[in-house]
N, CA, C and O atoms as a CHARMM CRD file, in Angstrom:
* protein
*
  352
    1    1 MET  N   -117.75200  16.60300 128.28200 PROA 1      0.00000
    2    1 MET  CA  -118.92100  16.57600 127.45000 PROA 1      0.00000
    3    1 MET  C   -118.52200  16.96800 126.02900 PROA 1      0.00000
    4    1 MET  O   -117.75700  17.91300 125.83700 PROA 1      0.00000
    5    2 ILE  N   -119.02800  16.26000 125.05300 PROA 2      0.00000
    6    2 ILE  CA  -118.74200  16.55100 123.64300 PROA 2      0.00000
    7    2 ILE  C   -119.95900  17.22100 123.03300 PROA 2      0.00000
    8    2 ILE  O   -121.08400  16.74600 123.19200 PROA 2      0.00000
    9    3 THR  N   -119.73100  18.32600 122.33500 PROA 3      0.00000
   10    3 THR  CA  -120.79200  19.04200 121.64800 PROA 3      0.00000
   11    3 THR  C   -120.54700  18.95200 120.16000 PROA 3      0.00000
   12    3 THR  O   -119.59900  19.54000 119.63900 PROA 3      0.00000
   13    4 GLU  N   -121.41500  18.20600 119.46800 PROA 4      0.00000
   14    4 GLU  CA  -121.32000  18.11000 118.01400 PROA 4      0.00000
   15    4 GLU  C   -121.97300  19.35300 117.42000 PROA 4      0.00000
   16    4 GLU  O   -123.08800  19.72100 117.79000 PROA 4      0.00000
   17    5 LEU  N   -121.27200  19.98600 116.50700 PROA 5      0.00000
   18    5 LEU  CA  -121.78900  21.21400 115.90600 PROA 5      0.00000
   19    5 LEU  C   -122.71600  20.88400 114.74900 PROA 5      0.00000
   20    5 LEU  O   -122.35800  20.12300 113.85000 PROA 5      0.00000
   21    6 ARG  N   -123.88800  21.45000 114.77800 PROA 6      0.00000
   22    6 ARG  CA  -124.84000  21.22500 113.69400 PROA 6      0.00000
   23    6 ARG  C   -124.33300  21.84700 112.39200 PROA 6      0.00000
   24    6 ARG  O   -124.49100  21.28000 111.31100 PROA 6      0.00000
   25    7 TYR  N   -123.72600  23.01600 112.52200 PROA 7      0.00000
   26    7 TYR  CA  -123.16300  23.71000 111.36400 PROA 7      0.00000
   27    7 TYR  C   -121.68000  23.94300 111.61700 PROA 7      0.00000
   28    7 TYR  O   -121.32600  24.86800 112.34800 PROA 7      0.00000
   29    8 PRO  N   -120.79400  23.12100 111.02800 PROA 8      0.00000
   30    8 PRO  CA  -119.35000  23.32100 111.22200 PROA 8      0.00000
   31    8 PRO  C   -118.94300  24.71900 110.78600 PROA 8      0.00000
   32    8 PRO  O   -119.51100  25.28000 109.84900 PROA 8      0.00000
   33    9 PHE  N   -117.94700  25.28000 111.47900 PROA 9      0.00000
   34    9 PHE  CA  -117.49700  26.61300 111.11000 PROA 9      0.00000
   35    9 PHE  C   -116.00100  26.59800 110.81800 PROA 9      0.00000
   36    9 PHE  O   -115.25900  25.80300 111.39500 PROA 9      0.00000
   37   10 PRO  N   -115.55900  27.47900 109.91800 PROA 10     0.00000
   38   10 PRO  CA  -114.15900  27.48100 109.50000 PROA 10     0.00000
   39   10 PRO  C   -113.24600  28.12300 110.54000 PROA 10     0.00000
   40   10 PRO  O   -113.60400  29.10200 111.19400 PROA 10     0.00000
   41   11 VAL  N   -112.04000  27.53300 110.67100 PROA 11     0.00000
   42   11 VAL  CA  -111.01300  28.06100 111.56300 PROA 11     0.00000
   43   11 VAL  C   -109.65400  27.95100 110.88300 PROA 11     0.00000
   44   11 VAL  O   -109.48700  27.23900 109.89300 PROA 11     0.00000
   45   12 VAL  N   -108.69600  28.67400 111.43900 PROA 12     0.00000
   46   12 VAL  CA  -107.29800  28.56900 111.02800 PROA 12     0.00000
   47   12 VAL  C   -106.55600  27.93400 112.19200 PROA 12     0.00000
   48   12 VAL  O   -106.65100  28.40900 113.32400 PROA 12     0.00000
   49   13 THR  N   -105.80800  26.85200 111.91800 PROA 13     0.00000
   50   13 THR  CA  -105.03600  26.14400 112.93800 PROA 13     0.00000
   51   13 THR  C   -103.54700  26.28600 112.61800 PROA 13     0.00000
   52   13 THR  O   -103.19600  26.81900 111.56600 PROA 13     0.00000
   53   14 PRO  N   -102.67100  25.82100 113.50300 PROA 14     0.00000
   54   14 PRO  CA  -101.23900  25.86900 113.19200 PROA 14     0.00000
   55   14 PRO  C   -100.86000  25.02400 111.97400 PROA 14     0.00000
   56   14 PRO  O    -99.78600  25.21600 111.40400 PROA 14     0.00000
   57   15 LEU  N   -101.72400  24.09600 111.57100 PROA 15     0.00000
   58   15 LEU  CA  -101.41500  23.24700 110.41600 PROA 15     0.00000
   59   15 LEU  C   -102.25900  23.56800 109.19100 PROA 15     0.00000
   60   15 LEU  O   -102.26000  22.80600 108.22400 PROA 15     0.00000
   61   16 GLY  N   -102.97700  24.68600 109.22100 PROA 16     0.00000
   62   16 GLY  CA  -103.76800  25.08800 108.06200 PROA 16     0.00000
   63   16 GLY  C   -105.22000  25.35000 108.42000 PROA 16     0.00000
   64   16 GLY  O   -105.59200  25.39800 109.59300 PROA 16     0.00000
   65   17 GLU  N   -106.03100  25.52100 107.38300 PROA 17     0.00000
   66   17 GLU  CA  -107.44400  25.83700 107.56600 PROA 17     0.00000
   67   17 GLU  C   -108.29100  24.57600 107.58200 PROA 17     0.00000
   68   17 GLU  O   -107.90900  23.54700 107.02600 PROA 17     0.00000
   69   18 GLY  N   -109.44400  24.67300 108.22800 PROA 18     0.00000
   70   18 GLY  CA  -110.35000  23.54100 108.27400 PROA 18     0.00000
   71   18 GLY  C   -111.67700  23.91800 108.90100 PROA 18     0.00000
   72   18 GLY  O   -111.94200  25.08700 109.18100 PROA 18     0.00000
   73   19 LEU  N   -112.51600  22.89400 109.11900 PROA 19     0.00000
   74   19 LEU  CA  -113.83500  23.07600 109.71700 PROA 19     0.00000
   75   19 LEU  C   -113.88900  22.37100 111.06100 PROA 19     0.00000
   76   19 LEU  O   -113.43300  21.23500 111.18600 PROA 19     0.00000
   77   20 VAL  N   -114.44500  23.04000 112.07400 PROA 20     0.00000
   78   20 VAL  CA  -114.62300  22.43200 113.38900 PROA 20     0.00000
   79   20 VAL  C   -115.86900  21.55600 113.33900 PROA 20     0.00000
   80   20 VAL  O   -116.94300  22.02000 112.95600 PROA 20     0.00000
   81   21 LEU  N   -115.72400  20.27400 113.72900 PROA 21     0.00000
   82   21 LEU  CA  -116.84600  19.34200 113.71500 PROA 21     0.00000
   83   21 LEU  C   -117.45600  19.14700 115.09300 PROA 21     0.00000
   84   21 LEU  O   -118.67600  19.05900 115.22700 PROA 21     0.00000
   85   22 TYR  N   -116.61100  19.07800 116.12300 PROA 22     0.00000
   86   22 TYR  CA  -117.13100  19.02000 117.48400 PROA 22     0.00000
   87   22 TYR  C   -116.13500  19.61500 118.46100 PROA 22     0.00000
   88   22 TYR  O   -114.95100  19.76400 118.15900 PROA 22     0.00000
   89   23 VAL  N   -116.64300  19.95200 119.64500 PROA 23     0.00000
   90   23 VAL  CA  -115.83200  20.53000 120.71100 PROA 23     0.00000
   91   23 VAL  C   -116.00200  19.67100 121.95100 PROA 23     0.00000
   92   23 VAL  O   -117.12500  19.33000 122.32300 PROA 23     0.00000
   93   24 ARG  N   -114.89000  19.31800 122.59600 PROA 24     0.00000
   94   24 ARG  CA  -114.93300  18.56900 123.85100 PROA 24     0.00000
   95   24 ARG  C   -114.61300  19.53200 124.99400 PROA 24     0.00000
   96   24 ARG  O   -113.55600  20.16300 125.01200 PROA 24     0.00000
   97   25 ASP  N   -115.52900  19.63400 125.93300 PROA 25     0.00000
   98   25 ASP  CA  -115.34700  20.50200 127.09700 PROA 25     0.00000
   99   25 ASP  C   -114.42900  19.80300 128.08200 PROA 25     0.00000
  100   25 ASP  O   -114.75000  18.72100 128.57400 PROA 25     0.00000
  101   26 ASN  N   -113.28600  20.41500 128.37200 PROA 26     0.00000
  102   26 ASN  CA  -112.31000  19.81300 129.29000 PROA 26     0.00000
  103   26 ASN  C   -112.44200  20.33800 130.71400 PROA 26     0.00000
  104   26 ASN  O   -111.55500  20.11600 131.53800 PROA 26     0.00000
  105   27 GLY  N   -113.52700  21.02600 131.01100 PROA 27     0.00000
  106   27 GLY  CA  -113.74500  21.52600 132.35500 PROA 27     0.00000
  107   27 GLY  C   -113.55700  23.02400 132.44100 PROA 27     0.00000
  108   27 GLY  O   -113.06500  23.65200 131.50400 PROA 27     0.00000
  109   28 PRO  N   -113.95700  23.60700 133.58900 PROA 28     0.00000
  110   28 PRO  CA  -113.93400  25.06000 133.71500 PROA 28     0.00000
  111   28 PRO  C   -112.53400  25.67300 133.75100 PROA 28     0.00000
  112   28 PRO  O   -112.37900  26.84900 133.42500 PROA 28     0.00000
  113   29 MET  N   -111.52900  24.92000 134.13400 PROA 29     0.00000
  114   29 MET  CA  -110.17600  25.47400 134.25400 PROA 29     0.00000
  115   29 MET  C   -109.22900  24.92200 133.18000 PROA 29     0.00000
  116   29 MET  O   -108.01000  24.96200 133.34700 PROA 29     0.00000
  117   30 ALA  N   -109.78500  24.41000 132.08500 PROA 30     0.00000
  118   30 ALA  CA  -108.94900  23.79100 131.05400 PROA 30     0.00000
  119   30 ALA  C   -109.32900  24.31500 129.67100 PROA 30     0.00000
  120   30 ALA  O   -110.42500  24.83600 129.46300 PROA 30     0.00000
  121   31 ASN  N   -108.41100  24.16500 128.75100 PROA 31     0.00000
  122   31 ASN  CA  -108.60600  24.53000 127.35900 PROA 31     0.00000
  123   31 ASN  C   -109.48000  23.47600 126.69600 PROA 31     0.00000
  124   31 ASN  O   -109.21900  22.28400 126.85900 PROA 31     0.00000
  125   32 ASP  N   -110.51400  23.87600 125.95100 PROA 32     0.00000
  126   32 ASP  CA  -111.36500  22.92100 125.24700 PROA 32     0.00000
  127   32 ASP  C   -110.59800  22.32200 124.06100 PROA 32     0.00000
  128   32 ASP  O   -109.64400  22.91900 123.56200 PROA 32     0.00000
  129   33 THR  N   -111.02400  21.14800 123.62200 PROA 33     0.00000
  130   33 THR  CA  -110.39600  20.45900 122.49800 PROA 33     0.00000
  131   33 THR  C   -111.37600  20.43800 121.32400 PROA 33     0.00000
  132   33 THR  O   -112.54100  20.07500 121.48500 PROA 33     0.00000
  133   34 TRP  N   -110.89500  20.82900 120.14400 PROA 34     0.00000
  134   34 TRP  CA  -111.71500  20.88300 118.94400 PROA 34     0.00000
  135   34 TRP  C   -111.25200  19.82700 117.95100 PROA 34     0.00000
  136   34 TRP  O   -110.05000  19.64500 117.75500 PROA 34     0.00000
  137   35 LEU  N   -112.19700  19.12900 117.32100 PROA 35     0.00000
  138   35 LEU  CA  -111.86500  18.24000 116.21000 PROA 35     0.00000
  139   35 LEU  C   -112.02800  19.06100 114.93600 PROA 35     0.00000
  140   35 LEU  O   -113.10800  19.57900 114.64800 PROA 35     0.00000
  141   36 VAL  N   -110.93700  19.17100 114.17700 PROA 36     0.00000
  142   36 VAL  CA  -110.94400  19.98100 112.96300 PROA 36     0.00000
  143   36 VAL  C   -110.68200  19.08700 111.76000 PROA 36     0.00000
  144   36 VAL  O   -109.71800  18.32100 111.74500 PROA 36     0.00000
  145   37 ALA  N   -111.54100  19.18600 110.75300 PROA 37     0.00000
  146   37 ALA  CA  -111.31800  18.53000 109.46900 PROA 37     0.00000
  147   37 ALA  C   -110.52000  19.52100 108.62400 PROA 37     0.00000
  148   37 ALA  O   -111.06400  20.50200 108.11800 PROA 37     0.00000
  149   38 LEU  N   -109.21500  19.25000 108.47900 PROA 38     0.00000
  150   38 LEU  CA  -108.35300  20.16400 107.72900 PROA 38     0.00000
  151   38 LEU  C   -108.65500  20.08000 106.23500 PROA 38     0.00000
  152   38 LEU  O   -109.18300  19.07800 105.75100 PROA 38     0.00000
  153   39 ASP  N   -108.31500  21.13800 105.51700 PROA 39     0.00000
  154   39 ASP  CA  -108.58500  21.19800 104.08100 PROA 39     0.00000
  155   39 ASP  C   -107.85600  20.11900 103.30200 PROA 39     0.00000
  156   39 ASP  O   -108.28100  19.76700 102.20200 PROA 39     0.00000
  157   40 ASP  N   -106.76400  19.58200 103.84800 PROA 40     0.00000
  158   40 ASP  CA  -106.02600  18.53500 103.13600 PROA 40     0.00000
  159   40 ASP  C   -106.57100  17.13200 103.43100 PROA 40     0.00000
  160   40 ASP  O   -105.98500  16.14400 102.98800 PROA 40     0.00000
  161   41 GLY  N   -107.68800  17.02800 104.17500 PROA 41     0.00000
  162   41 GLY  CA  -108.33700  15.74400 104.40800 PROA 41     0.00000
  163   41 GLY  C   -108.06900  15.10600 105.76000 PROA 41     0.00000
  164   41 GLY  O   -108.70500  14.10900 106.09900 PROA 41     0.00000
  165   42 ARG  N   -107.14400  15.65500 106.54300 PROA 42     0.00000
  166   42 ARG  CA  -106.84200  15.08800 107.86300 PROA 42     0.00000
  167   42 ARG  C   -107.84900  15.57100 108.89600 PROA 42     0.00000
  168   42 ARG  O   -108.38000  16.67700 108.79100 PROA 42     0.00000
  169   43 PHE  N   -108.10900  14.72300 109.90400 PROA 43     0.00000
  170   43 PHE  CA  -108.92300  15.07800 111.05500 PROA 43     0.00000
  171   43 PHE  C   -107.99700  15.09300 112.25900 PROA 43     0.00000
  172   43 PHE  O   -107.45200  14.05300 112.63200 PROA 43     0.00000
  173   44 LEU  N   -107.80900  16.26100 112.87400 PROA 44     0.00000
  174   44 LEU  CA  -106.90100  16.39200 114.00600 PROA 44     0.00000
  175   44 LEU  C   -107.55400  17.18200 115.12400 PROA 44     0.00000
  176   44 LEU  O   -108.44000  18.00200 114.88500 PROA 44     0.00000
  177   45 HSD  N   -107.10100  16.92300 116.37000 PROA 45     0.00000
  178   45 HSD  CA  -107.57400  17.65900 117.53200 PROA 45     0.00000
  179   45 HSD  C   -106.63800  18.83000 117.81900 PROA 45     0.00000
  180   45 HSD  O   -105.41600  18.70200 117.73000 PROA 45     0.00000
  181   46 PHE  N   -107.23000  19.97000 118.16300 PROA 46     0.00000
  182   46 PHE  CA  -106.48200  21.16700 118.52100 PROA 46     0.00000
  183   46 PHE  C   -107.08100  21.76600 119.78500 PROA 46     0.00000
  184   46 PHE  O   -108.28000  21.64500 120.03400 PROA 46     0.00000
  185   47 LEU  N   -106.23800  22.40900 120.57900 PROA 47     0.00000
  186   47 LEU  CA  -106.74100  23.13800 121.73500 PROA 47     0.00000
  187   47 LEU  C   -107.39800  24.43100 121.27700 PROA 47     0.00000
  188   47 LEU  O   -107.08500  24.96100 120.21000 PROA 47     0.00000
  189   48 ASN  N   -108.30000  24.92100 122.08800 PROA 48     0.00000
  190   48 ASN  CA  -108.99700  26.16400 121.79200 PROA 48     0.00000
  191   48 ASN  C   -108.02100  27.29700 121.50600 PROA 48     0.00000
  192   48 ASN  O   -108.26400  28.11200 120.61600 PROA 48     0.00000
  193   49 SER  N   -106.92800  27.35800 122.24200 PROA 49     0.00000
  194   49 SER  CA  -105.95800  28.44700 122.07400 PROA 49     0.00000
  195   49 SER  C   -105.16700  28.34400 120.77100 PROA 49     0.00000
  196   49 SER  O   -104.49400  29.30200 120.39000 PROA 49     0.00000
  197   50 ASP  N   -105.23300  27.19300 120.07100 PROA 50     0.00000
  198   50 ASP  CA  -104.51800  27.02300 118.80600 PROA 50     0.00000
  199   50 ASP  C   -105.36800  27.37700 117.59100 PROA 50     0.00000
  200   50 ASP  O   -104.85100  27.41800 116.47400 PROA 50     0.00000
  201   51 CYS  N   -106.65900  27.63200 117.78400 PROA 51     0.00000
  202   51 CYS  CA  -107.56200  27.88100 116.66300 PROA 51     0.00000
  203   51 CYS  C   -107.97600  29.34300 116.60900 PROA 51     0.00000
  204   51 CYS  O   -108.23900  29.97400 117.63300 PROA 51     0.00000
  205   52 LEU  N   -108.02700  29.86500 115.39100 PROA 52     0.00000
  206   52 LEU  CA  -108.47500  31.23700 115.16500 PROA 52     0.00000
  207   52 LEU  C   -109.69600  31.20200 114.26100 PROA 52     0.00000
  208   52 LEU  O   -109.73800  30.44600 113.29000 PROA 52     0.00000
  209   53 SER  N   -110.67300  32.01000 114.57900 PROA 53     0.00000
  210   53 SER  CA  -111.86600  32.09500 113.75100 PROA 53     0.00000
  211   53 SER  C   -111.51000  32.74300 112.41600 PROA 53     0.00000
  212   53 SER  O   -110.71200  33.67900 112.36100 PROA 53     0.00000
  213   54 VAL  N   -112.10400  32.24000 111.35900 PROA 54     0.00000
  214   54 VAL  CA  -111.88400  32.82000 110.03300 PROA 54     0.00000
  215   54 VAL  C   -112.75000  34.06700 109.92800 PROA 54     0.00000
  216   54 VAL  O   -113.82300  34.13100 110.52600 PROA 54     0.00000
  217   55 GLY  N   -112.29700  35.03900 109.18400 PROA 55     0.00000
  218   55 GLY  CA  -112.99700  36.32100 109.06800 PROA 55     0.00000
  219   55 GLY  C   -114.41500  36.20300 108.55000 PROA 55     0.00000
  220   55 GLY  O   -114.82100  35.17100 108.01600 PROA 55     0.00000
  221   56 ASN  N   -115.16100  37.28800 108.72200 PROA 56     0.00000
  222   56 ASN  CA  -116.53900  37.36100 108.26000 PROA 56     0.00000
  223   56 ASN  C   -116.70600  38.69200 107.52600 PROA 56     0.00000
  224   56 ASN  O   -116.75100  39.75200 108.14900 PROA 56     0.00000
  225   57 ALA  N   -116.79700  38.62600 106.20100 PROA 57     0.00000
  226   57 ALA  CA  -116.86800  39.83900 105.38900 PROA 57     0.00000
  227   57 ALA  C   -118.11700  40.66000 105.68800 PROA 57     0.00000
  228   57 ALA  O   -118.10800  41.88000 105.52100 PROA 57     0.00000
  229   58 THR  N   -119.19300  40.00800 106.12800 PROA 58     0.00000
  230   58 THR  CA  -120.42700  40.71700 106.43500 PROA 58     0.00000
  231   58 THR  C   -120.21600  41.77400 107.51700 PROA 58     0.00000
  232   58 THR  O   -120.78100  42.86600 107.45200 PROA 58     0.00000
  233   59 PHE  N   -119.39900  41.43700 108.50700 PROA 59     0.00000
  234   59 PHE  CA  -119.15800  42.34800 109.61600 PROA 59     0.00000
  235   59 PHE  C   -117.80000  43.03800 109.52600 PROA 59     0.00000
  236   59 PHE  O   -117.38300  43.70000 110.47600 PROA 59     0.00000
  237   60 GLY  N   -117.10900  42.89200 108.40400 PROA 60     0.00000
  238   60 GLY  CA  -115.82100  43.54700 108.21000 PROA 60     0.00000
  239   60 GLY  C   -114.69200  42.93600 109.03200 PROA 60     0.00000
  240   60 GLY  O   -113.69800  43.60700 109.30700 PROA 60     0.00000
  241   61 ILE  N   -114.83100  41.67200 109.42800 PROA 61     0.00000
  242   61 ILE  CA  -113.80500  40.98800 110.20900 PROA 61     0.00000
  243   61 ILE  C   -112.79900  40.38000 109.25100 PROA 61     0.00000
  244   61 ILE  O   -113.15500  39.54900 108.41500 PROA 61     0.00000
  245   62 GLN  N   -111.53900  40.78900 109.36700 PROA 62     0.00000
  246   62 GLN  CA  -110.47600  40.29600 108.49400 PROA 62     0.00000
  247   62 GLN  C   -110.08300  38.87400 108.87200 PROA 62     0.00000
  248   62 GLN  O   -110.12800  38.50100 110.04400 PROA 62     0.00000
  249   63 LYS  N   -109.70000  38.09000 107.88200 PROA 63     0.00000
  250   63 LYS  CA  -109.20500  36.73900 108.12500 PROA 63     0.00000
  251   63 LYS  C   -107.81600  36.82600 108.76000 PROA 63     0.00000
  252   63 LYS  O   -106.94700  37.52500 108.23900 PROA 63     0.00000
  253   64 PRO  N   -107.59200  36.11700 109.89400 PROA 64     0.00000
  254   64 PRO  CA  -106.27600  36.18100 110.52900 PROA 64     0.00000
  255   64 PRO  C   -105.23400  35.44200 109.69600 PROA 64     0.00000
  256   64 PRO  O   -105.58200  34.53300 108.94200 PROA 64     0.00000
  257   65 PRO  N   -103.96300  35.81700 109.82200 PROA 65     0.00000
  258   65 PRO  CA  -102.91700  35.10400 109.07700 PROA 65     0.00000
  259   65 PRO  C   -102.73900  33.69300 109.63000 PROA 65     0.00000
  260   65 PRO  O   -102.95600  33.44600 110.81600 PROA 65     0.00000
  261   66 VAL  N   -102.34300  32.77400 108.75500 PROA 66     0.00000
  262   66 VAL  CA  -102.06300  31.40600 109.18500 PROA 66     0.00000
  263   66 VAL  C   -100.77000  31.41100 109.98800 PROA 66     0.00000
  264   66 VAL  O    -99.75600  31.91400 109.50500 PROA 66     0.00000
  265   67 PRO  N   -100.77800  30.85500 111.22000 PROA 67     0.00000
  266   67 PRO  CA   -99.55600  30.83700 112.02200 PROA 67     0.00000
  267   67 PRO  C    -98.44300  30.04100 111.34400 PROA 67     0.00000
  268   67 PRO  O    -98.71300  29.12700 110.56500 PROA 67     0.00000
  269   68 ASP  N    -97.20100  30.38900 111.63900 PROA 68     0.00000
  270   68 ASP  CA   -96.04200  29.68700 111.10900 PROA 68     0.00000
  271   68 ASP  C    -95.99000  28.28900 111.71400 PROA 68     0.00000
  272   68 ASP  O    -95.89800  28.14700 112.93300 PROA 68     0.00000
  273   69 VAL  N    -96.05000  27.24000 110.86200 PROA 69     0.00000
  274   69 VAL  CA   -96.05700  25.86900 111.38000 PROA 69     0.00000
  275   69 VAL  C    -94.69400  25.44600 111.91700 PROA 69     0.00000
  276   69 VAL  O    -94.57700  24.37900 112.52000 PROA 69     0.00000
  277   70 GLY  N    -93.67500  26.25400 111.71100 PROA 70     0.00000
  278   70 GLY  CA   -92.35200  25.92300 112.22800 PROA 70     0.00000
  279   70 GLY  C    -92.25500  26.06500 113.73700 PROA 70     0.00000
  280   70 GLY  O    -91.38600  25.45200 114.35700 PROA 70     0.00000
  281   71 GLN  N    -93.12400  26.85400 114.33700 PROA 71     0.00000
  282   71 GLN  CA   -93.10700  27.08600 115.78100 PROA 71     0.00000
  283   71 GLN  C    -94.48000  26.76400 116.35700 PROA 71     0.00000
  284   71 GLN  O    -95.30500  27.66800 116.49500 PROA 71     0.00000
  285   72 PRO  N    -94.75700  25.48800 116.70300 PROA 72     0.00000
  286   72 PRO  CA   -96.05800  25.15200 117.27900 PROA 72     0.00000
  287   72 PRO  C    -96.29400  25.93000 118.57100 PROA 72     0.00000
  288   72 PRO  O    -95.36200  26.18600 119.33400 PROA 72     0.00000
  289   73 GLN  N    -97.55700  26.30300 118.80600 PROA 73     0.00000
  290   73 GLN  CA   -97.90900  27.10700 119.96000 PROA 73     0.00000
  291   73 GLN  C    -98.21400  26.26100 121.18700 PROA 73     0.00000
  292   73 GLN  O    -98.27800  26.80000 122.29200 PROA 73     0.00000
  293   74 SER  N    -98.40300  24.96600 121.03300 PROA 74     0.00000
  294   74 SER  CA   -98.72400  24.12500 122.18300 PROA 74     0.00000
  295   74 SER  C    -98.19600  22.71400 121.94700 PROA 74     0.00000
  296   74 SER  O    -97.74200  22.37600 120.85400 PROA 74     0.00000
  297   75 ALA  N    -98.26600  21.90700 122.98600 PROA 75     0.00000
  298   75 ALA  CA   -97.83200  20.51400 122.87300 PROA 75     0.00000
  299   75 ALA  C    -98.72100  19.75400 121.89700 PROA 75     0.00000
  300   75 ALA  O    -98.24200  18.88300 121.17100 PROA 75     0.00000
  301   76 VAL  N   -100.01500  20.07800 121.87400 PROA 76     0.00000
  302   76 VAL  CA  -100.93700  19.40100 120.95100 PROA 76     0.00000
  303   76 VAL  C   -100.58500  19.75100 119.51000 PROA 76     0.00000
  304   76 VAL  O   -100.57400  18.87500 118.64500 PROA 76     0.00000
  305   77 ALA  N   -100.29700  21.02600 119.24500 PROA 77     0.00000
  306   77 ALA  CA   -99.91500  21.43200 117.89000 PROA 77     0.00000
  307   77 ALA  C    -98.60000  20.77900 117.47800 PROA 77     0.00000
  308   77 ALA  O    -98.44200  20.38600 116.32200 PROA 77     0.00000
  309   78 ALA  N    -97.65600  20.65800 118.40900 PROA 78     0.00000
  310   78 ALA  CA   -96.37900  20.00800 118.10700 PROA 78     0.00000
  311   78 ALA  C    -96.59600  18.53800 117.78000 PROA 78     0.00000
  312   78 ALA  O    -95.99200  18.01800 116.84200 PROA 78     0.00000
  313   79 ALA  N    -97.45200  17.86000 118.54400 PROA 79     0.00000
  314   79 ALA  CA   -97.74600  16.44600 118.27400 PROA 79     0.00000
  315   79 ALA  C    -98.45000  16.29200 116.93500 PROA 79     0.00000
  316   79 ALA  O    -98.14400  15.37200 116.17600 PROA 79     0.00000
  317   80 ALA  N    -99.38800  17.18400 116.63600 PROA 80     0.00000
  318   80 ALA  CA  -100.09100  17.12300 115.35500 PROA 80     0.00000
  319   80 ALA  C    -99.12600  17.34800 114.20000 PROA 80     0.00000
  320   80 ALA  O    -99.25400  16.72600 113.14500 PROA 80     0.00000
  321   81 GLN  N    -98.15600  18.24200 114.40400 PROA 81     0.00000
  322   81 GLN  CA   -97.16300  18.50700 113.37400 PROA 81     0.00000
  323   81 GLN  C    -96.30200  17.26000 113.14100 PROA 81     0.00000
  324   81 GLN  O    -95.99500  16.92700 111.99600 PROA 81     0.00000
  325   82 ARG  N    -95.91400  16.57100 114.21900 PROA 82     0.00000
  326   82 ARG  CA   -95.10700  15.34300 114.07000 PROA 82     0.00000
  327   82 ARG  C    -95.91700  14.27300 113.35600 PROA 82     0.00000
  328   82 ARG  O    -95.38500  13.57500 112.49300 PROA 82     0.00000
  329   83 LEU  N    -97.20100  14.12900 113.69900 PROA 83     0.00000
  330   83 LEU  CA   -98.04000  13.11400 113.06400 PROA 83     0.00000
  331   83 LEU  C    -98.25700  13.40400 111.57700 PROA 83     0.00000
  332   83 LEU  O    -98.39800  12.48000 110.77600 PROA 83     0.00000
  333   84 SER  N    -98.28400  14.68500 111.21300 PROA 84     0.00000
  334   84 SER  CA   -98.53900  15.04700 109.83400 PROA 84     0.00000
  335   84 SER  C    -97.31600  14.82200 108.94900 PROA 84     0.00000
  336   84 SER  O    -97.42100  14.84300 107.72200 PROA 84     0.00000
  337   85 GLY  N    -96.15700  14.60500 109.57100 PROA 85     0.00000
  338   85 GLY  CA   -94.94200  14.41000 108.79500 PROA 85     0.00000
  339   85 GLY  C    -94.28500  15.70300 108.39400 PROA 85     0.00000
  340   85 GLY  O    -93.29200  15.69700 107.66600 PROA 85     0.00000
  341   86 ALA  N    -94.83200  16.83200 108.86300 PROA 86     0.00000
  342   86 ALA  CA   -94.23800  18.13400 108.54700 PROA 86     0.00000
  343   86 ALA  C    -92.92600  18.29100 109.30000 PROA 86     0.00000
  344   86 ALA  O    -92.76400  17.77800 110.40700 PROA 86     0.00000
  345   87 ARG  N    -92.02100  18.98800 108.70100 PROA 87     0.00000
  346   87 ARG  CA   -90.72500  19.23200 109.35000 PROA 87     0.00000
  347   87 ARG  C    -90.76200  20.55900 110.07000 PROA 87     0.00000
  348   87 ARG  O    -91.31100  21.52900 109.54700 PROA 87     0.00000
  349   88 PRO  N    -90.18200  20.62600 111.27600 PROA 88     0.00000
  350   88 PRO  CA   -90.16100  21.88000 112.03100 PROA 88     0.00000
  351   88 PRO  C    -89.27800  22.92200 111.40200 PROA 88     0.00000
  352   88 PRO  O    -89.16100  24.03000 111.92600 PROA 88     0.00000
């Protein structure tokens, strides 16, 4: 099932920051897939475990550091890195 988000929210991915546009539910025993519009204009899919919520100053939540793109955390992140033309 795909859930389109009425209000996209910012996340940090292995390839940079972006906005989540929709989430695909992969079932109860699987990682969900998020479509993220990256700040550089690309639209890529990431697993739930590859995305970090961006901080919220209202509640004192610090923004997490951007992961090192040299070491992808999953097969999806590695494929996205190859598609982006980034070098490992």
